[in-house]
PDB file of N, H, CA, C and O in Angstrom:
ATOM      1  N   MET A   1     167.097 120.367 109.945  1.00  0.00           N
ATOM      2  CA  MET A   1     166.344 121.273 110.742  1.00  0.00           C
ATOM      3  C   MET A   1     164.899 120.725 110.577  1.00  0.00           C
ATOM      4  O   MET A   1     164.488 120.290 109.501  1.00  0.00           O
ATOM      5  N   ILE A   2     164.157 120.773 111.709  1.00  0.00           N
ATOM      6  H   ILE A   2     164.491 121.126 112.583  1.00  0.00           H
ATOM      7  CA  ILE A   2     162.742 120.518 111.601  1.00  0.00           C
ATOM      8  C   ILE A   2     162.030 121.836 112.124  1.00  0.00           C
ATOM      9  O   ILE A   2     162.332 122.450 113.147  1.00  0.00           O
ATOM     10  N   GLU A   3     161.020 122.152 111.218  1.00  0.00           N
ATOM     11  H   GLU A   3     160.775 121.653 110.387  1.00  0.00           H
ATOM     12  CA  GLU A   3     160.254 123.403 111.493  1.00  0.00           C
ATOM     13  C   GLU A   3     158.606 122.955 111.397  1.00  0.00           C
ATOM     14  O   GLU A   3     158.170 122.195 110.533  1.00  0.00           O
ATOM     15  N   ALA A   4     157.911 123.494 112.309  1.00  0.00           N
ATOM     16  H   ALA A   4     158.265 124.112 113.011  1.00  0.00           H
ATOM     17  CA  ALA A   4     156.514 123.261 112.309  1.00  0.00           C
ATOM     18  C   ALA A   4     155.838 124.596 112.630  1.00  0.00           C
ATOM     19  O   ALA A   4     156.287 125.376 113.470  1.00  0.00           O
ATOM     20  N   ARG A   5     154.695 124.818 111.886  1.00  0.00           N
ATOM     21  H   ARG A   5     154.330 124.184 111.204  1.00  0.00           H
ATOM     22  CA  ARG A   5     154.001 126.018 112.096  1.00  0.00           C
ATOM     23  C   ARG A   5     152.596 125.799 112.336  1.00  0.00           C
ATOM     24  O   ARG A   5     152.002 125.024 111.586  1.00  0.00           O
ATOM     25  N   ASN A   6     151.946 126.401 113.324  1.00  0.00           N
ATOM     26  H   ASN A   6     152.428 127.030 113.933  1.00  0.00           H
ATOM     27  CA  ASN A   6     150.556 126.367 113.482  1.00  0.00           C
ATOM     28  C   ASN A   6     150.025 124.937 113.606  1.00  0.00           C
ATOM     29  O   ASN A   6     149.025 124.626 112.960  1.00  0.00           O
ATOM     30  N   LEU A   7     150.612 124.086 114.366  1.00  0.00           N
ATOM     31  H   LEU A   7     151.425 124.339 114.891  1.00  0.00           H
ATOM     32  CA  LEU A   7     150.074 122.675 114.602  1.00  0.00           C
ATOM     33  C   LEU A   7     148.881 122.648 115.451  1.00  0.00           C
ATOM     34  O   LEU A   7     148.825 123.259 116.519  1.00  0.00           O
ATOM     35  N   THR A   8     147.845 121.878 114.935  1.00  0.00           N
ATOM     36  H   THR A   8     147.890 121.382 114.068  1.00  0.00           H
ATOM     37  CA  THR A   8     146.500 121.819 115.713  1.00  0.00           C
ATOM     38  C   THR A   8     146.074 120.335 115.691  1.00  0.00           C
ATOM     39  O   THR A   8     146.219 119.641 114.684  1.00  0.00           O
ATOM     40  N   LYS A   9     145.538 119.874 116.853  1.00  0.00           N
ATOM     41  H   LYS A   9     145.420 120.437 117.671  1.00  0.00           H
ATOM     42  CA  LYS A   9     145.118 118.585 116.920  1.00  0.00           C
ATOM     43  C   LYS A   9     143.803 118.417 117.590  1.00  0.00           C
ATOM     44  O   LYS A   9     143.787 118.815 118.755  1.00  0.00           O
ATOM     45  N   VAL A  10     142.685 117.915 117.120  1.00  0.00           N
ATOM     46  H   VAL A  10     142.699 117.592 116.174  1.00  0.00           H
ATOM     47  CA  VAL A  10     141.480 117.878 117.673  1.00  0.00           C
ATOM     48  C   VAL A  10     141.061 116.487 117.740  1.00  0.00           C
ATOM     49  O   VAL A  10     141.057 115.850 116.686  1.00  0.00           O
ATOM     50  N   TYR A  11     140.687 115.886 118.887  1.00  0.00           N
ATOM     51  H   TYR A  11     140.691 116.403 119.743  1.00  0.00           H
ATOM     52  CA  TYR A  11     140.108 114.514 118.936  1.00  0.00           C
ATOM     53  C   TYR A  11     138.562 114.630 119.103  1.00  0.00           C
ATOM     54  O   TYR A  11     138.014 115.512 119.764  1.00  0.00           O
ATOM     55  N   ARG A  12     137.877 113.558 118.373  1.00  0.00           N
ATOM     56  H   ARG A  12     138.322 112.842 117.836  1.00  0.00           H
ATOM     57  CA  ARG A  12     136.510 113.493 118.532  1.00  0.00           C
ATOM     58  C   ARG A  12     136.137 112.411 119.549  1.00  0.00           C
ATOM     59  O   ARG A  12     136.444 111.250 119.280  1.00  0.00           O
ATOM     60  N   ILE A  13     135.541 112.671 120.624  1.00  0.00           N
ATOM     61  H   ILE A  13     135.291 113.614 120.843  1.00  0.00           H
ATOM     62  CA  ILE A  13     135.263 111.646 121.620  1.00  0.00           C
ATOM     63  C   ILE A  13     133.694 111.387 121.715  1.00  0.00           C
ATOM     64  O   ILE A  13     132.853 112.254 121.956  1.00  0.00           O
ATOM     65  N   ALA A  14     133.454 110.041 121.483  1.00  0.00           N
ATOM     66  H   ALA A  14     134.136 109.337 121.288  1.00  0.00           H
ATOM     67  CA  ALA A  14     131.939 109.649 121.461  1.00  0.00           C
ATOM     68  C   ALA A  14     131.451 109.902 122.830  1.00  0.00           C
ATOM     69  O   ALA A  14     132.150 109.588 123.794  1.00  0.00           O
ATOM     70  N   ARG A  15     130.227 110.483 122.982  1.00  0.00           N
ATOM     71  H   ARG A  15     129.659 110.738 122.199  1.00  0.00           H
ATOM     72  CA  ARG A  15     129.372 110.564 124.183  1.00  0.00           C
ATOM     73  C   ARG A  15     128.795 109.254 124.518  1.00  0.00           C
ATOM     74  O   ARG A  15     128.256 108.535 123.676  1.00  0.00           O
ATOM     75  N   PRO A  16     128.924 108.938 125.839  1.00  0.00           N
ATOM     76  CA  PRO A  16     128.271 107.569 126.184  1.00  0.00           C
ATOM     77  C   PRO A  16     126.729 107.804 126.130  1.00  0.00           C
ATOM     78  O   PRO A  16     126.288 108.907 126.450  1.00  0.00           O
ATOM     79  N   LYS A  17     125.958 106.871 125.763  1.00  0.00           N
ATOM     80  H   LYS A  17     126.317 105.974 125.503  1.00  0.00           H
ATOM     81  CA  LYS A  17     124.602 106.881 125.732  1.00  0.00           C
ATOM     82  C   LYS A  17     124.026 106.124 127.045  1.00  0.00           C
ATOM     83  O   LYS A  17     124.701 105.233 127.559  1.00  0.00           O
ATOM     84  N   GLU A  18     122.884 106.460 127.528  1.00  0.00           N
ATOM     85  H   GLU A  18     122.335 107.184 127.111  1.00  0.00           H
ATOM     86  CA  GLU A  18     122.313 106.016 128.622  1.00  0.00           C
ATOM     87  C   GLU A  18     121.076 105.171 128.261  1.00  0.00           C
ATOM     88  O   GLU A  18     120.479 105.447 127.221  1.00  0.00           O
ATOM     89  N   GLY A  19     120.650 104.165 129.039  1.00  0.00           N
ATOM     90  H   GLY A  19     121.135 103.941 129.884  1.00  0.00           H
ATOM     91  CA  GLY A  19     119.452 103.426 128.781  1.00  0.00           C
ATOM     92  C   GLY A  19     119.753 101.983 128.474  1.00  0.00           C
ATOM     93  O   GLY A  19     120.898 101.551 128.332  1.00  0.00           O
ATOM     94  N   ARG A  20     118.693 101.289 128.383  1.00  0.00           N
ATOM     95  H   ARG A  20     117.763 101.640 128.498  1.00  0.00           H
ATOM     96  CA  ARG A  20     118.728  99.819 128.276  1.00  0.00           C
ATOM     97  C   ARG A  20     119.419  99.383 126.849  1.00  0.00           C
ATOM     98  O   ARG A  20     120.196  98.428 126.828  1.00  0.00           O
ATOM     99  N   PHE A  21     119.154 100.006 125.845  1.00  0.00           N
ATOM    100  H   PHE A  21     118.523 100.782 125.862  1.00  0.00           H
ATOM    101  CA  PHE A  21     119.767  99.709 124.478  1.00  0.00           C
ATOM    102  C   PHE A  21     120.697 100.603 124.098  1.00  0.00           C
ATOM    103  O   PHE A  21     120.865 100.781 122.891  1.00  0.00           O
ATOM    104  N   ALA A  22     121.426 101.289 124.996  1.00  0.00           N
ATOM    105  H   ALA A  22     121.289 101.145 125.976  1.00  0.00           H
ATOM    106  CA  ALA A  22     122.479 102.284 124.535  1.00  0.00           C
ATOM    107  C   ALA A  22     123.456 101.779 123.546  1.00  0.00           C
ATOM    108  O   ALA A  22     123.662 102.425 122.519  1.00  0.00           O
ATOM    109  N   ALA A  23     124.095 100.630 123.795  1.00  0.00           N
ATOM    110  H   ALA A  23     123.928 100.106 124.630  1.00  0.00           H
ATOM    111  CA  ALA A  23     124.960 100.035 122.813  1.00  0.00           C
ATOM    112  C   ALA A  23     124.544  99.945 121.477  1.00  0.00           C
ATOM    113  O   ALA A  23     125.299 100.233 120.548  1.00  0.00           O
ATOM    114  N   VAL A  24     123.227  99.511 121.299  1.00  0.00           N
ATOM    115  H   VAL A  24     122.613  99.277 122.053  1.00  0.00           H
ATOM    116  CA  VAL A  24     122.695  99.288 119.952  1.00  0.00           C
ATOM    117  C   VAL A  24     122.497 100.587 119.411  1.00  0.00           C
ATOM    118  O   VAL A  24     122.902 100.757 118.261  1.00  0.00           O
ATOM    119  N   ARG A  25     121.959 101.538 119.999  1.00  0.00           N
ATOM    120  H   ARG A  25     121.630 101.400 120.934  1.00  0.00           H
ATOM    121  CA  ARG A  25     121.730 102.838 119.544  1.00  0.00           C
ATOM    122  C   ARG A  25     122.997 103.508 119.011  1.00  0.00           C
ATOM    123  O   ARG A  25     122.998 104.168 117.972  1.00  0.00           O
ATOM    124  N   ALA A  26     124.080 103.306 119.779  1.00  0.00           N
ATOM    125  H   ALA A  26     124.079 102.771 120.623  1.00  0.00           H
ATOM    126  CA  ALA A  26     125.392 103.963 119.505  1.00  0.00           C
ATOM    127  C   ALA A  26     125.889 103.331 118.219  1.00  0.00           C
ATOM    128  O   ALA A  26     126.709 104.031 117.625  1.00  0.00           O
ATOM    129  N   LEU A  27     125.609 102.255 117.689  1.00  0.00           N
ATOM    130  H   LEU A  27     124.943 101.687 118.172  1.00  0.00           H
ATOM    131  CA  LEU A  27     126.053 101.633 116.568  1.00  0.00           C
ATOM    132  C   LEU A  27     125.524 102.447 115.290  1.00  0.00           C
ATOM    133  O   LEU A  27     126.198 102.470 114.261  1.00  0.00           O
ATOM    134  N   PHE A  28     124.325 103.098 115.388  1.00  0.00           N
ATOM    135  H   PHE A  28     123.777 103.079 116.224  1.00  0.00           H
ATOM    136  CA  PHE A  28     123.643 103.719 114.363  1.00  0.00           C
ATOM    137  C   PHE A  28     123.823 105.139 114.456  1.00  0.00           C
ATOM    138  O   PHE A  28     123.974 105.770 113.410  1.00  0.00           O
ATOM    139  N   HIS A  29     123.827 105.759 115.612  1.00  0.00           N
ATOM    140  H   HIS A  29     123.704 105.247 116.462  1.00  0.00           H
ATOM    141  CA  HIS A  29     123.852 107.216 115.668  1.00  0.00           C
ATOM    142  C   HIS A  29     124.732 107.615 117.079  1.00  0.00           C
ATOM    143  O   HIS A  29     124.326 107.368 118.215  1.00  0.00           O
ATOM    144  N   SER A  30     125.865 108.203 116.798  1.00  0.00           N
ATOM    145  H   SER A  30     126.195 108.404 115.875  1.00  0.00           H
ATOM    146  CA  SER A  30     126.801 108.715 117.876  1.00  0.00           C
ATOM    147  C   SER A  30     126.845 110.173 117.941  1.00  0.00           C
ATOM    148  O   SER A  30     126.850 110.859 116.919  1.00  0.00           O
ATOM    149  N   GLU A  31     126.877 110.660 119.116  1.00  0.00           N
ATOM    150  H   GLU A  31     126.873 110.103 119.946  1.00  0.00           H
ATOM    151  CA  GLU A  31     127.216 112.038 119.397  1.00  0.00           C
ATOM    152  C   GLU A  31     128.629 112.200 119.924  1.00  0.00           C
ATOM    153  O   GLU A  31     129.162 111.389 120.681  1.00  0.00           O
ATOM    154  N   TYR A  32     129.187 113.292 119.475  1.00  0.00           N
ATOM    155  H   TYR A  32     128.753 113.951 118.860  1.00  0.00           H
ATOM    156  CA  TYR A  32     130.704 113.455 119.766  1.00  0.00           C
ATOM    157  C   TYR A  32     130.837 114.867 120.399  1.00  0.00           C
ATOM    158  O   TYR A  32     130.096 115.810 120.122  1.00  0.00           O
ATOM    159  N   THR A  33     131.847 114.902 121.263  1.00  0.00           N
ATOM    160  H   THR A  33     132.449 114.135 121.488  1.00  0.00           H
ATOM    161  CA  THR A  33     132.435 116.107 121.661  1.00  0.00           C
ATOM    162  C   THR A  33     133.795 116.246 121.234  1.00  0.00           C
ATOM    163  O   THR A  33     134.465 115.233 121.033  1.00  0.00           O
ATOM    164  N   GLU A  34     134.311 117.473 121.062  1.00  0.00           N
ATOM    165  H   GLU A  34     133.767 118.296 121.225  1.00  0.00           H
ATOM    166  CA  GLU A  34     135.674 117.705 120.561  1.00  0.00           C
ATOM    167  C   GLU A  34     136.554 118.207 121.708  1.00  0.00           C
ATOM    168  O   GLU A  34     136.205 119.136 122.437  1.00  0.00           O
ATOM    169  N   LYS A  35     137.809 117.493 121.844  1.00  0.00           N
ATOM    170  H   LYS A  35     138.092 116.739 121.252  1.00  0.00           H
ATOM    171  CA  LYS A  35     138.907 117.833 122.714  1.00  0.00           C
ATOM    172  C   LYS A  35     140.091 118.331 121.926  1.00  0.00           C
ATOM    173  O   LYS A  35     140.716 117.591 121.166  1.00  0.00           O
ATOM    174  N   ARG A  36     140.395 119.634 122.126  1.00  0.00           N
ATOM    175  H   ARG A  36     139.887 120.235 122.743  1.00  0.00           H
ATOM    176  CA  ARG A  36     141.534 120.206 121.480  1.00  0.00           C
ATOM    177  C   ARG A  36     142.870 119.856 122.303  1.00  0.00           C
ATOM    178  O   ARG A  36     143.008 120.292 123.446  1.00  0.00           O
ATOM    179  N   ALA A  37     143.717 119.166 121.774  1.00  0.00           N
ATOM    180  H   ALA A  37     143.605 118.812 120.845  1.00  0.00           H
ATOM    181  CA  ALA A  37     144.811 118.725 122.333  1.00  0.00           C
ATOM    182  C   ALA A  37     146.027 119.576 122.206  1.00  0.00           C
ATOM    183  O   ALA A  37     146.848 119.664 123.120  1.00  0.00           O
ATOM    184  N   VAL A  38     146.159 120.297 120.897  1.00  0.00           N
ATOM    185  H   VAL A  38     145.493 120.225 120.154  1.00  0.00           H
ATOM    186  CA  VAL A  38     147.171 121.190 120.531  1.00  0.00           C
ATOM    187  C   VAL A  38     146.557 122.306 119.701  1.00  0.00           C
ATOM    188  O   VAL A  38     145.724 122.054 118.830  1.00  0.00           O
ATOM    189  N   ASP A  39     146.961 123.521 119.967  1.00  0.00           N
ATOM    190  H   ASP A  39     147.637 123.727 120.674  1.00  0.00           H
ATOM    191  CA  ASP A  39     146.265 124.582 119.257  1.00  0.00           C
ATOM    192  C   ASP A  39     147.347 125.752 118.881  1.00  0.00           C
ATOM    193  O   ASP A  39     147.785 126.560 119.700  1.00  0.00           O
ATOM    194  N   GLY A  40     147.666 125.703 117.626  1.00  0.00           N
ATOM    195  H   GLY A  40     147.311 125.046 116.961  1.00  0.00           H
ATOM    196  CA  GLY A  40     148.569 126.851 117.206  1.00  0.00           C
ATOM    197  C   GLY A  40     149.933 126.844 117.781  1.00  0.00           C
ATOM    198  O   GLY A  40     150.450 127.852 118.264  1.00  0.00           O
ATOM    199  N   ILE A  41     150.543 125.602 117.713  1.00  0.00           N
ATOM    200  H   ILE A  41     150.123 124.784 117.320  1.00  0.00           H
ATOM    201  CA  ILE A  41     151.924 125.448 118.164  1.00  0.00           C
ATOM    202  C   ILE A  41     152.941 125.631 117.111  1.00  0.00           C
ATOM    203  O   ILE A  41     152.832 125.014 116.051  1.00  0.00           O
ATOM    204  N   ASP A  42     154.044 126.537 117.357  1.00  0.00           N
ATOM    205  H   ASP A  42     154.133 127.038 118.218  1.00  0.00           H
ATOM    206  CA  ASP A  42     155.108 126.673 116.322  1.00  0.00           C
ATOM    207  C   ASP A  42     156.305 126.248 116.911  1.00  0.00           C
ATOM    208  O   ASP A  42     156.478 126.503 118.102  1.00  0.00           O
ATOM    209  N   PHE A  43     157.262 125.572 116.206  1.00  0.00           N
ATOM    210  H   PHE A  43     157.122 125.364 115.237  1.00  0.00           H
ATOM    211  CA  PHE A  43     158.597 125.427 116.777  1.00  0.00           C
ATOM    212  C   PHE A  43     159.583 125.124 115.706  1.00  0.00           C
ATOM    213  O   PHE A  43     159.185 124.832 114.579  1.00  0.00           O
ATOM    214  N   THR A  44     160.867 125.179 116.001  1.00  0.00           N
ATOM    215  H   THR A  44     161.190 125.416 116.917  1.00  0.00           H
ATOM    216  CA  THR A  44     161.912 124.954 115.280  1.00  0.00           C
ATOM    217  C   THR A  44     162.991 124.276 115.943  1.00  0.00           C
ATOM    218  O   THR A  44     163.488 124.768 116.957  1.00  0.00           O
ATOM    219  N   ILE A  45     163.431 123.100 115.420  1.00  0.00           N
ATOM    220  H   ILE A  45     163.028 122.701 114.597  1.00  0.00           H
ATOM    221  CA  ILE A  45     164.494 122.288 116.083  1.00  0.00           C
ATOM    222  C   ILE A  45     165.810 122.257 115.095  1.00  0.00           C
ATOM    223  O   ILE A  45     165.726 121.746 113.978  1.00  0.00           O
ATOM    224  N   GLU A  46     166.888 122.770 115.526  1.00  0.00           N
ATOM    225  H   GLU A  46     166.956 123.185 116.433  1.00  0.00           H
ATOM    226  CA  GLU A  46     167.932 122.919 114.825  1.00  0.00           C
ATOM    227  C   GLU A  46     168.803 121.686 114.815  1.00  0.00           C
ATOM    228  O   GLU A  46     168.801 120.947 115.800  1.00  0.00           O
ATOM    229  N   ASP A  47     169.631 121.392 113.641  1.00  0.00           N
ATOM    230  H   ASP A  47     169.633 121.992 112.841  1.00  0.00           H
ATOM    231  CA  ASP A  47     170.546 120.247 113.541  1.00  0.00           C
ATOM    232  C   ASP A  47     171.352 120.076 115.025  1.00  0.00           C
ATOM    233  O   ASP A  47     171.981 120.947 115.626  1.00  0.00           O
ATOM    234  N   GLY A  48     171.156 118.868 115.358  1.00  0.00           N
ATOM    235  H   GLY A  48     170.645 118.161 114.870  1.00  0.00           H
ATOM    236  CA  GLY A  48     172.091 118.491 116.770  1.00  0.00           C
ATOM    237  C   GLY A  48     171.381 118.829 117.941  1.00  0.00           C
ATOM    238  O   GLY A  48     171.883 118.536 119.026  1.00  0.00           O
ATOM    239  N   GLU A  49     170.218 119.437 117.884  1.00  0.00           N
ATOM    240  H   GLU A  49     169.810 119.674 117.002  1.00  0.00           H
ATOM    241  CA  GLU A  49     169.428 119.675 119.285  1.00  0.00           C
ATOM    242  C   GLU A  49     168.744 118.471 119.688  1.00  0.00           C
ATOM    243  O   GLU A  49     168.371 117.629 118.872  1.00  0.00           O
ATOM    244  N   VAL A  50     168.562 118.367 121.020  1.00  0.00           N
ATOM    245  H   VAL A  50     168.865 119.052 121.684  1.00  0.00           H
ATOM    246  CA  VAL A  50     167.680 117.163 121.540  1.00  0.00           C
ATOM    247  C   VAL A  50     166.669 117.968 122.215  1.00  0.00           C
ATOM    248  O   VAL A  50     166.915 118.986 122.861  1.00  0.00           O
ATOM    249  N   VAL A  51     165.508 117.451 122.026  1.00  0.00           N
ATOM    250  H   VAL A  51     165.307 116.624 121.501  1.00  0.00           H
ATOM    251  CA  VAL A  51     164.214 118.075 122.526  1.00  0.00           C
ATOM    252  C   VAL A  51     163.285 117.170 123.048  1.00  0.00           C
ATOM    253  O   VAL A  51     163.050 116.165 122.377  1.00  0.00           O
ATOM    254  N   GLY A  52     162.682 117.339 124.172  1.00  0.00           N
ATOM    255  H   GLY A  52     162.873 118.155 124.717  1.00  0.00           H
ATOM    256  CA  GLY A  52     161.663 116.615 124.781  1.00  0.00           C
ATOM    257  C   GLY A  52     160.377 117.409 125.139  1.00  0.00           C
ATOM    258  O   GLY A  52     160.486 118.481 125.734  1.00  0.00           O
ATOM    259  N   TYR A  53     159.217 116.936 124.809  1.00  0.00           N
ATOM    260  H   TYR A  53     159.128 116.065 124.325  1.00  0.00           H
ATOM    261  CA  TYR A  53     157.940 117.562 125.284  1.00  0.00           C
ATOM    262  C   TYR A  53     157.167 116.740 126.222  1.00  0.00           C
ATOM    263  O   TYR A  53     156.982 115.546 125.986  1.00  0.00           O
ATOM    264  N   ILE A  54     156.708 117.308 127.268  1.00  0.00           N
ATOM    265  H   ILE A  54     156.858 118.278 127.460  1.00  0.00           H
ATOM    266  CA  ILE A  54     155.979 116.704 128.345  1.00  0.00           C
ATOM    267  C   ILE A  54     154.531 117.437 128.387  1.00  0.00           C
ATOM    268  O   ILE A  54     154.412 118.662 128.372  1.00  0.00           O
ATOM    269  N   GLY A  55     153.592 116.645 128.433  1.00  0.00           N
ATOM    270  H   GLY A  55     153.689 115.650 128.445  1.00  0.00           H
ATOM    271  CA  GLY A  55     152.243 117.337 128.625  1.00  0.00           C
ATOM    272  C   GLY A  55     151.866 117.298 129.961  1.00  0.00           C
ATOM    273  O   GLY A  55     152.517 116.584 130.724  1.00  0.00           O
ATOM    274  N   PRO A  56     150.732 118.077 130.459  1.00  0.00           N
ATOM    275  CA  PRO A  56     150.374 118.098 131.644  1.00  0.00           C
ATOM    276  C   PRO A  56     149.992 116.780 132.478  1.00  0.00           C
ATOM    277  O   PRO A  56     150.005 116.799 133.708  1.00  0.00           O
ATOM    278  N   ASN A  57     149.666 115.676 131.770  1.00  0.00           N
ATOM    279  H   ASN A  57     149.656 115.660 130.770  1.00  0.00           H
ATOM    280  CA  ASN A  57     149.446 114.380 132.338  1.00  0.00           C
ATOM    281  C   ASN A  57     150.622 113.592 132.383  1.00  0.00           C
ATOM    282  O   ASN A  57     150.480 112.409 132.695  1.00  0.00           O
ATOM    283  N   GLY A  58     151.901 114.075 132.099  1.00  0.00           N
ATOM    284  H   GLY A  58     152.016 115.036 131.845  1.00  0.00           H
ATOM    285  CA  GLY A  58     153.205 113.381 132.151  1.00  0.00           C
ATOM    286  C   GLY A  58     153.310 112.606 130.805  1.00  0.00           C
ATOM    287  O   GLY A  58     154.381 112.020 130.647  1.00  0.00           O
ATOM    288  N   ALA A  59     152.464 112.506 129.886  1.00  0.00           N
ATOM    289  H   ALA A  59     151.594 112.982 130.015  1.00  0.00           H
ATOM    290  CA  ALA A  59     152.869 111.919 128.673  1.00  0.00           C
ATOM    291  C   ALA A  59     153.750 112.840 127.753  1.00  0.00           C
ATOM    292  O   ALA A  59     153.505 114.045 127.717  1.00  0.00           O
ATOM    293  N   GLY A  60     154.714 112.330 127.051  1.00  0.00           N
ATOM    294  H   GLY A  60     154.914 111.350 127.081  1.00  0.00           H
ATOM    295  CA  GLY A  60     155.431 113.191 126.230  1.00  0.00           C
ATOM    296  C   GLY A  60     156.163 112.479 124.962  1.00  0.00           C
ATOM    297  O   GLY A  60     155.823 111.342 124.637  1.00  0.00           O
ATOM    298  N   SER A  61     157.005 113.062 124.376  1.00  0.00           N
ATOM    299  H   SER A  61     157.281 113.986 124.639  1.00  0.00           H
ATOM    300  CA  SER A  61     157.757 112.602 123.221  1.00  0.00           C
ATOM    301  C   SER A  61     159.202 113.053 123.245  1.00  0.00           C
ATOM    302  O   SER A  61     159.538 113.956 124.012  1.00  0.00           O
ATOM    303  N   PHE A  62     160.002 112.511 122.502  1.00  0.00           N
ATOM    304  H   PHE A  62     159.728 111.778 121.880  1.00  0.00           H
ATOM    305  CA  PHE A  62     161.485 112.775 122.658  1.00  0.00           C
ATOM    306  C   PHE A  62     161.840 112.837 121.015  1.00  0.00           C
ATOM    307  O   PHE A  62     161.487 111.948 120.241  1.00  0.00           O
ATOM    308  N   ALA A  63     162.523 113.917 120.646  1.00  0.00           N
ATOM    309  H   ALA A  63     162.810 114.640 121.274  1.00  0.00           H
ATOM    310  CA  ALA A  63     163.170 114.012 119.325  1.00  0.00           C
ATOM    311  C   ALA A  63     164.613 114.361 119.349  1.00  0.00           C
ATOM    312  O   ALA A  63     165.058 115.201 120.131  1.00  0.00           O
ATOM    313  N   ARG A  64     165.341 113.717 118.495  1.00  0.00           N
ATOM    314  H   ARG A  64     164.979 113.034 117.860  1.00  0.00           H
ATOM    315  CA  ARG A  64     166.752 114.057 118.422  1.00  0.00           C
ATOM    316  C   ARG A  64     167.224 114.468 117.092  1.00  0.00           C
ATOM    317  O   ARG A  64     168.404 114.777 116.924  1.00  0.00           O
TER     318      ARG A  64
END
């Protein structure tokens, strides 16, 4: 059996800088936004079950 409780995943995405020397400035100081991909997911997969998860963009995974 596989059991998961309160799964959360947050990605940090660098904000692009503007201007002539943006790439150089980004090497020393980056600003980030956060994108929450998963928030508070609970699930249980019993022995012998086959489960697939598909996200809103069509990406997914498969567990057996």
